[in-house]
C-alpha positions as CSV (number, residue, x, y, z in Angstrom):
1,M,32.6,67.7,-78.0
2,L,29.4,68.8,-76.2
3,Y,28.1,70.0,-79.6
4,Y,28.2,66.4,-80.9
5,L,26.7,65.0,-77.7
6,W,23.7,67.3,-77.8
7,E,23.4,66.8,-81.6
8,T,23.1,63.1,-81.1
9,L,20.4,63.7,-78.5
10,N,18.7,66.1,-80.9
11,I,18.9,69.1,-78.6
12,N,19.1,72.3,-80.7
13,L,20.6,74.6,-78.1
14,F,24.2,73.7,-78.8
15,N,23.8,74.6,-82.5
16,Y,24.1,78.3,-81.5
17,I,27.6,79.7,-81.4
18,T,26.6,82.3,-78.8
19,F,25.4,79.6,-76.4
20,R,28.5,77.5,-76.8
21,A,30.7,80.6,-76.5
22,G,29.0,81.3,-73.1
23,V,29.6,77.7,-72.0
24,G,33.2,77.8,-73.1
25,F,33.7,81.1,-71.2
26,F,32.5,79.7,-67.9
27,I,34.3,76.4,-68.3
28,A,37.6,78.2,-68.8
29,F,36.9,80.7,-66.0
30,F,36.2,78.0,-63.4
31,I,39.1,75.8,-64.6
32,T,41.4,78.8,-64.2
33,L,40.0,79.6,-60.7
34,F,40.5,75.9,-59.7
35,L,44.0,75.4,-61.1
36,M,45.7,78.7,-60.6
37,P,46.1,78.5,-56.8
38,R,47.6,75.0,-57.2
39,Y,49.9,76.2,-59.9
40,I,51.0,79.1,-57.7
41,R,51.9,76.7,-54.9
42,F,53.8,74.5,-57.4
43,A,55.7,77.4,-58.9
44,V,56.7,78.8,-55.5
45,A,58.0,75.4,-54.5
46,K,59.9,75.0,-57.7
47,K,61.2,78.6,-57.6
48,A,59.7,79.4,-60.9
49,E,59.9,83.1,-60.1
50,Q,59.9,86.1,-62.4
51,P,63.5,87.5,-62.6
52,I,63.5,91.3,-62.1
53,S,65.8,93.3,-64.3
54,D,68.4,95.6,-62.7
55,Y,67.2,98.3,-65.1
56,A,63.5,98.1,-64.0
57,P,62.1,100.9,-61.8
58,K,63.1,100.5,-58.1
59,N,59.6,99.6,-56.9
60,H,59.7,96.5,-59.1
61,Q,62.2,94.9,-56.7
62,N,59.1,94.3,-54.5
63,K,57.8,91.9,-57.1
64,A,60.8,89.6,-56.8
65,G,59.8,86.1,-55.9
66,T,56.4,86.3,-57.6
67,P,55.8,83.1,-59.7
68,T,55.5,83.4,-63.4
69,M,54.3,81.3,-66.4
70,G,50.7,81.6,-65.3
71,G,49.9,81.7,-69.0
72,I,50.2,78.0,-69.1
73,V,47.0,77.7,-67.0
74,I,45.3,80.3,-69.2
75,V,46.1,78.4,-72.4
76,F,45.3,75.0,-70.9
77,A,41.9,76.2,-69.6
78,T,41.1,77.8,-72.9
79,L,42.0,74.7,-74.9
80,I,40.0,72.3,-72.6
81,A,37.0,74.7,-72.7
82,S,37.3,74.9,-76.5
83,L,37.4,71.2,-76.9
84,F,34.2,70.9,-74.9
85,S,32.3,73.7,-76.5
86,G,33.7,74.1,-80.0
87,R,33.1,72.3,-83.3
88,L,36.2,70.2,-83.9
89,D,35.3,69.8,-87.6
90,N,35.9,73.5,-88.2
91,F,39.2,74.4,-89.8
92,Y,39.3,78.0,-88.4
93,C,38.5,76.8,-84.9
94,I,41.2,74.1,-84.9
95,L,43.8,76.5,-86.4
96,G,42.9,79.1,-83.8
97,M,43.5,76.6,-81.0
98,L,46.8,75.6,-82.6
99,A,47.8,79.3,-82.9
100,L,47.2,79.7,-79.2
101,L,49.2,76.6,-78.4
102,L,52.2,77.3,-80.7
103,F,52.6,80.9,-79.5
104,S,52.4,79.8,-76.0
105,L,55.1,77.2,-76.6
106,V,57.4,79.9,-77.8
107,G,56.6,81.9,-74.6
108,I,57.2,78.8,-72.4
109,R,60.7,78.4,-74.0
110,D,61.5,82.0,-73.3
111,D,60.1,81.9,-69.7
112,S,61.9,78.7,-68.9
113,T,65.2,80.2,-70.1
114,K,64.7,83.3,-67.9
115,I,64.0,81.0,-64.9
116,F,66.9,78.7,-65.5
117,M,69.4,81.5,-66.2
118,R,68.0,83.6,-63.3
119,N,67.9,86.7,-65.4
120,N,65.3,88.7,-67.3
121,S,66.9,88.3,-70.7
122,G,65.4,85.0,-71.8
123,L,65.9,83.9,-75.4
124,S,68.0,86.1,-77.7
125,S,65.9,88.5,-79.8
126,K,67.0,86.7,-83.0
127,T,66.0,83.3,-81.7
128,K,62.7,84.5,-80.3
129,S,61.9,86.4,-83.6
130,F,62.8,83.3,-85.6
131,L,60.5,81.1,-83.6
132,L,57.7,83.6,-83.9
133,F,58.4,83.8,-87.6
134,L,58.1,80.0,-88.0
135,V,54.7,80.0,-86.2
136,A,53.4,83.0,-88.1
137,G,54.6,81.6,-91.4
138,F,52.8,78.3,-90.7
139,L,49.5,79.9,-89.7
140,S,49.6,82.4,-92.6
141,F,50.4,79.7,-95.2
142,S,47.7,77.4,-93.8
143,L,45.1,80.2,-94.1
144,Y,46.2,81.0,-97.6
145,I,46.1,77.4,-98.8
146,Y,42.7,76.9,-97.2
147,G,41.4,79.8,-99.2
148,L,40.9,82.7,-96.8
149,Q,40.0,85.9,-98.6
150,T,43.1,88.0,-99.4
151,S,41.3,91.3,-99.9
152,L,42.5,94.2,-97.7
153,Y,40.0,96.2,-95.7
154,I,40.4,99.3,-93.6
155,P,38.2,100.7,-90.8
156,F,35.2,102.9,-91.7
157,Y,35.2,101.9,-95.4
158,K,33.0,99.0,-96.5
159,L,34.8,98.1,-99.8
160,P,38.1,96.3,-100.1
161,L,41.0,98.5,-101.1
162,F,42.6,95.8,-103.3
163,D,43.4,92.0,-103.4
164,M,46.8,91.3,-101.9
165,Q,46.9,87.8,-103.4
166,G,50.1,86.0,-102.5
167,F,51.4,89.1,-100.7
168,A,48.7,88.4,-98.1
169,I,51.0,85.8,-96.6
170,L,53.7,88.3,-95.9
171,F,51.2,90.8,-94.5
172,W,49.7,88.2,-92.2
173,I,53.1,87.1,-91.0
174,L,53.8,90.8,-90.1
175,V,50.5,91.0,-88.1
176,L,51.2,87.7,-86.4
177,I,54.7,88.7,-85.3
178,T,54.1,92.4,-84.3
179,T,50.9,91.9,-82.2
180,P,52.4,89.3,-79.8
181,H,55.4,91.7,-79.3
182,G,53.0,94.5,-78.5
183,V,51.2,92.5,-75.9
184,N,54.5,91.1,-74.5
185,V,56.0,94.5,-73.8
186,T,52.8,95.7,-72.2
187,D,53.0,93.0,-69.6
188,G,54.9,94.9,-67.0
189,L,52.5,95.9,-64.3
190,D,49.9,93.9,-62.3
191,G,46.8,93.5,-64.4
192,L,48.0,95.9,-67.1
193,V,47.8,93.5,-70.0
194,S,44.8,91.4,-68.7
195,V,42.0,94.0,-68.9
196,P,43.0,95.5,-72.3
197,S,43.3,92.0,-73.6
198,V,39.7,91.3,-72.4
199,F,38.5,94.5,-74.2
200,T,40.4,93.6,-77.4
201,L,39.2,90.0,-77.4
202,M,35.6,91.1,-76.9
203,T,35.9,93.5,-79.8
204,L,37.6,91.1,-82.2
205,C,35.3,88.2,-81.2
206,S,32.4,90.4,-82.2
207,F,34.1,91.0,-85.6
208,V,34.7,87.3,-86.0
209,Y,31.1,86.4,-85.1
210,I,29.7,89.0,-87.5
211,S,32.1,88.0,-90.3
212,G,30.9,84.4,-89.9
213,N,27.2,85.2,-89.9
214,I,25.8,85.8,-93.4
215,I,22.8,87.8,-92.2
216,Y,24.6,90.2,-89.9
217,S,27.6,90.6,-92.3
218,N,25.3,91.5,-95.2
219,Y,23.3,93.9,-93.1
220,L,26.5,95.7,-91.8
221,F,28.3,95.5,-95.3
222,Y,31.0,93.4,-93.7
223,P,32.9,90.7,-95.5
224,Y,31.3,87.3,-95.0
225,I,33.7,84.4,-94.5
226,Q,32.0,81.1,-94.0
227,G,33.0,79.2,-90.9
228,V,35.1,81.8,-89.1
229,G,32.3,82.5,-86.5
230,E,33.2,79.3,-84.7
231,V,36.5,80.9,-83.6
232,S,34.5,83.2,-81.3
233,V,33.9,80.1,-79.1
234,V,37.6,79.8,-78.6
235,G,37.9,83.6,-78.0
236,A,35.1,83.4,-75.4
237,A,37.0,80.6,-73.6
238,L,40.2,82.7,-73.7
239,L,38.2,85.6,-72.2
240,G,37.0,83.4,-69.3
241,A,40.5,82.2,-68.7
242,I,42.0,85.7,-68.6
243,I,39.3,87.0,-66.3
244,G,40.0,84.0,-64.0
245,F,43.7,84.8,-64.2
246,L,43.0,88.4,-63.3
247,W,41.6,87.2,-60.0
248,F,45.1,86.4,-59.0
249,N,47.0,88.9,-61.1
250,C,45.4,92.1,-59.8
251,H,47.6,94.3,-57.7
252,P,49.5,93.1,-55.8
253,A,49.9,90.2,-58.2
254,Q,50.2,86.6,-56.9
255,V,51.3,85.4,-60.3
256,F,52.5,86.7,-63.6
257,M,51.4,85.3,-67.0
258,G,54.8,85.5,-68.5
259,D,55.6,85.2,-72.2
260,S,53.7,81.9,-72.2
261,G,50.5,83.9,-71.7
262,S,51.3,87.3,-73.4
263,L,52.6,85.8,-76.7
264,A,49.6,83.3,-76.8
265,I,47.1,86.1,-76.3
266,G,48.8,88.4,-78.8
267,G,49.0,85.6,-81.4
268,F,45.4,84.7,-81.0
269,V,44.3,88.4,-81.2
270,A,46.2,88.7,-84.4
271,Y,44.7,85.5,-85.8
272,C,41.2,86.8,-85.0
273,A,42.0,90.1,-86.8
274,I,43.2,88.3,-89.9
275,I,40.4,85.8,-90.3
276,S,37.8,88.6,-89.8
277,K,39.5,90.9,-92.3
278,S,40.0,93.5,-89.5
279,E,43.8,93.7,-89.4
280,F,43.8,97.5,-89.2
281,I,41.1,97.5,-86.5
282,L,43.9,96.3,-84.3
283,F,45.2,99.9,-84.2
284,F,42.0,100.8,-82.2
285,A,41.2,97.4,-80.5
286,G,44.8,96.9,-79.4
287,F,45.7,100.6,-79.0
288,I,47.5,100.1,-75.7
289,F,49.6,97.4,-77.2
290,V,50.3,99.6,-80.2
291,I,51.5,102.7,-78.2
292,E,53.6,100.5,-75.8
293,A,55.3,98.8,-78.8
294,F,55.9,102.1,-80.5
295,S,57.3,103.7,-77.4
296,V,60.0,101.0,-77.4
297,I,60.7,101.5,-81.1
298,I,60.9,105.3,-80.8
299,Q,63.2,105.0,-77.7
300,L,65.6,102.6,-79.4
301,T,65.6,104.6,-82.7
302,S,66.2,107.9,-80.9
303,I,69.1,106.5,-78.8
304,K,70.7,104.9,-81.9
305,I,70.4,107.9,-84.2
306,W,70.6,110.9,-81.8
307,N,72.0,109.2,-78.6
308,R,69.2,110.6,-76.5
309,K,66.1,109.3,-74.9
310,V,62.5,110.4,-75.8
311,F,61.0,108.7,-72.7
312,L,62.5,108.4,-69.2
313,M,62.2,104.6,-69.7
314,A,60.5,102.4,-72.3
315,P,58.0,100.8,-72.6
316,L,55.6,103.7,-71.9
317,H,54.2,102.5,-68.6
318,H,57.7,102.6,-67.1
319,H,58.0,106.2,-68.2
320,F,55.1,107.1,-66.0
321,E,56.5,105.1,-63.1
322,I,59.7,107.1,-63.3
323,K,57.6,110.2,-63.3
324,G,56.2,109.1,-59.9
325,W,52.7,107.9,-60.9
326,A,51.4,105.2,-58.6
327,E,51.2,101.8,-60.2
328,N,47.4,101.5,-59.7
329,K,46.9,105.0,-61.4
330,I,48.9,103.9,-64.5
331,I,47.0,100.6,-64.7
332,V,43.5,102.1,-64.4
333,R,44.2,105.0,-66.8
334,F,45.6,102.5,-69.4
335,W,42.4,100.4,-68.9
336,I,40.3,103.5,-69.5
337,I,42.2,104.3,-72.7
338,A,41.8,100.7,-73.8
339,L,38.1,100.8,-73.3
340,M,37.6,104.0,-75.2
341,S,39.7,102.9,-78.1
342,N,37.7,99.6,-78.4
343,L,34.5,101.6,-78.4
344,I,35.9,103.4,-81.4
345,A,36.7,100.1,-83.0
346,L,33.1,98.9,-82.5
347,L,31.8,102.1,-84.1
348,S,33.3,101.0,-87.3
349,F,30.6,98.4,-87.6
350,K,28.0,101.1,-88.5
351,I,30.2,103.9,-89.7
352,R,31.3,102.5,-93.0
């Protein structure tokens, strides 16, 4: 919106994606800081509280009564900031905003079920997976029809391995379903998912920007995809909203983001990876989400096959809680791991 205003006034500054990304960041940040206290008061009054599972570590009972669904504010602030600072004639930008909204709607449905039923179960796994599949299928099919490259790239190698052609839709659906699940299971401690999400988004927005810039992409031997750079404006807005949310989510948390936030963030992260041809970079950029998700898979598989646990409790952060680690120690150490793994992801720009 602001892009078209300044273009009419013949002011060149808003032609730069980096400048508009900065504007979107601060708009989303301040909107979140303004709205979140009001949302917290509203949620407390309406008893929109996070149900605590009976199977959770004992110290989690102290979190009972904390309002949830703060992700609604994150997504709202991001979309408003993106409307102001993004180019609304860009397909990838609009689809990115739609991805954020659709994944958040699935999360809102899940969160509202938990609140209404007063338990931590939410939607059944089949229903939730089906809704995520519908959203992922729509986004993947839209990208394929629009003509997004279907070549498969891996980190530290500059040439495509092969062209997936129509199978790219199935691969993208897999990425768009598994990544939100990974972010979702990580969201169990105060601030645990927020900071790794910031690192991941900063890394993937860099890949998106490079991929959309013909000069930088040619210099770094990275696949050039016209128009995708605009999505970094939406990504920067989401960054600002998450950092604004962290102001209230740091220990002890005043609000949780809920599935309405974690699924939206995970879905957008996956979308950025797909459009920038960096799907396998997610292993490094989202390493915390990967190990958290795999800890759940390993635990369930081990129980089903051998009837024994690998971890004291899954996902992984609960394992360390049971071992007696302080919550802040777990959170900060996971942040450090997330930072290091994202630095490795960024190295792949030059080591190719």
